N, C-alpha and C positions, 0 to 999 in steps of 0.2 A: 335340124342337121342334128344327128344322133353324137352319142358323147363320140364312138367309134371317126367320123367325120370331124370333129372337132379335136380330134388327136393333132390332124395332119397340119391343125395350124397355131399350137401353140407356141411355137417356139422360134417363129421368126418364117418370112420369105426365103432365105436364103438357105437354111438348113433343110427346107419345106422338098426346095428348088432341088437340093442333094439329092437328096431322099430320094425324090420321084426319078430322077435321074439312073437311079445306082438299081433302084426298082425293073423301072422299066429295061435299064442291059443285061441282067440278070434275068428276066424274065425270057426277053430274045436269046441268049446263050442256054436256059435249059433245055427253050423250044426245039433248038437246031441240036444239041445233044440229043435228045429222045429222039430224034427222027433219024439218027446218024449209028445211035449206037444204042445195043441194050442196055439197059438197068446194073448196076456193078455188082459186084458178087463180093463173098466175103474177103478183106486186105489184110495180109499178116500188118503186127502194129510197125515192122521199118517203111512199111510205104510212106507212111508220114513220121517218122520219127526225125526230122528236124523243125515240127513244130510242138510249141511248146506244148504240155498237158497236165500244167501244173495252175489249172485254173479253181482258185477258192474260195470253197463254199461259205455261203451267207447264211451264218445261223445264229440262233441267241438265246436265250435260258425265257423270254419272255414270246416265244412264235406262238402265234398260233393256226398258223397254216403254213408248210413245207410241198415248195413246189419241188419238184420232181422231174428234169427232163434227162434225153438217153443220153448225151455227149455230143462234145461242143464241135461242131459243123466246124470247116477251114476257119472262116473270116472269123469266130469268138475265140476260137484258139489266137488266133495271130493278137487281134487287138486286148482280145483279158479281161472281156467283158458276156454276162449270159446274153445269148439270145441277139446275140452285135448285127447279125444281117439283119439291114434294113428291111430286106424282103419277110423276113421274119414278122406274122402277125401277130406274138408273144403281148408284147408291151402295148399295144395300139388294144387287145383284145381284153387283158388285166383292167386298164382302165372304163372298157366300154360297157364288162359287164359288171364292174362294181366291185373287184376284191379288192381294189387300188382306188383312193378318192379322187387323183389327176395324175395327167399322164406322166408317166417318165421314158427317159431315152435308154440305152443301155447302156451308157457309159453311166449312167448314177443308178444303176443297179447296186451299188454295194448299202444305197441309203433306205433301198426296201423293209427292210428288218427294220428300222428304228421310227420308219416311220409308219406302214402299214402292219407291220409284226407278223413278215409272210419271209418266208427263209430261202433259200435256193438252194440246189446241188443236184448232180448228174451222178446217174448210174455206173457208167463207163465214164473214165476219166480220159482214155484215149480218144485224139480228132478224127473224124473219117468226110469224108463227101459226103457218105452217104450212111444211112443207116443202116443198110444195106450187106454193108462193109462189112459190119460186129457180126461175129456170131450169137445165137441165143444162149449156149452156155455162158460168154462172159455177162451178158445180161444177168445170169439169173443171179452167175456171181456177186456181181453190182448190186441186188436187191439183198444179200445178205451185208457186203457192206454198209449198203446205208442202213440195215435195223441194226449195223454193229454201232452207227453214230447216232442212232436214237435215242440206245441204251447207254453212248457218256454222259447223255444231257440229263441234268441233275429235274428239269422241268420238260415234259412230252407235250411235243403240241398235238393239240388232238385229235386233228386230222391232217392228213398229205394228199396231195393232188398230182396226179400221171398226168405228163401233157403228151399223150399218146396213147391207144389203147396199145402198143408192143409192148412201152413198159408195166403197163397191166398185165401182160401175160404172161412177163417176166417174174411181177410177183405173186402173180396167180401161184406160177411153178416152184413160188421159193414155200410161201404155204400151205398148198398140198401134196409136194411131192412129188407131181406131174404136171404136165405140158397138158393148156385146158383141149377137153372133149369136143367133138362136134357138135354133144348138145352143149356144153356148155358156151361154145362161141356164137351159138343160134341164141342163145337165152340171154347174153351177153346186152345191154342197155350203156349206154353214157350216163354219165351224171352218179350217185352213191352207188358204192357196192354194197350187197350181203355184207360178204369179208370183215374183218379188219385185222390189225397188225397188233399183235400183242407185245405189247417194252415191257420188258423188266428192270428198272432202275436197281442202282447198288443203293442200298440201306431200306428197299419196298420186297416185300415180301409176295405180294397180290402184281398181278401185271396189268399194266395201265392199255386199253386198249384205244388205238388211233384207226381215226374212219377212213375210209379212201374214195375220193372222188376223181374219177378219169372221164379228161376232154379229151377232144379231138385232136390228135398233132396241128400244129404253129406254123410248119413249113410253107412256106410256098407250095414246093410239090403234091403236098397232098391239096388232093378237087373233090375228094370224097364228100367233102362239106362244104357248104358256102359259109359266108362269113358269118350270114346271119344268124345260120343254124349253128354254128362254134358261140356265137355269142349268147344267144338261148339259154344253151347248154348250162358255161360258164355263169351262166347270170345264176344260177342255182346256188354256185356256190358265193356268189359275190352278196347275195341275199342272207345267206347264211354267216360269212363274216361279220356283215353291218348286226345283225344279231345277237351275234358270240359275244362280242367283248364291247357293239359302239364305238369302235373301231375310229369312225369318222366323225361323229358328233364330239366324239373327247378333242382333234387332235386341230389345232390351230389354223 
């Protein structure tokens, strides 16, 4: 049984049954919706103004990795935990790839930075049902805000990971001042990117270079990559994390 499969059994039958039922319900709902209406377009912020938009970042000075999501989905915004939808592969993917050394659930997400030195943030604060309801410009603006958050730290993490290609495209635009060209998109490959974020912190003249890793989106809506493919890509980052500070061996 793989690490991904074992994740389904770690917290008891009742929790597993509840999540399985929710995941099945959600898959049926998504399938019906996709048959009946086209994908959603840009949504004015007022559409979801009734939902919280104050999901707090999980960051610390001793991070080795900052995970970057796009924006909260409706369930995440309502529950107040990162990647709270049980149909999202985020948490089992982190464990299956070795980025974290034990299974975690969304409601325990604030422990991730203390336990595994991994932080979490989103580039856009406002919640939407679909990523297509965000504009590209607000995603790029969110990348600039994330850059400022990193500059405010005394110690910058050596790497960030974008949990979707679209997030990387926004960062690419921030770095280069232009959108990815057709040739840029053809040359793209998941994993470590040739670009880095240059972070200049207070009291330091030389900027720190932060490496960038990209993983396919973990939403259940993403069908371009299988679970196995996503785990294989993310395992490169898990190996790097393990090698970087020996975090798994150092924790009881």
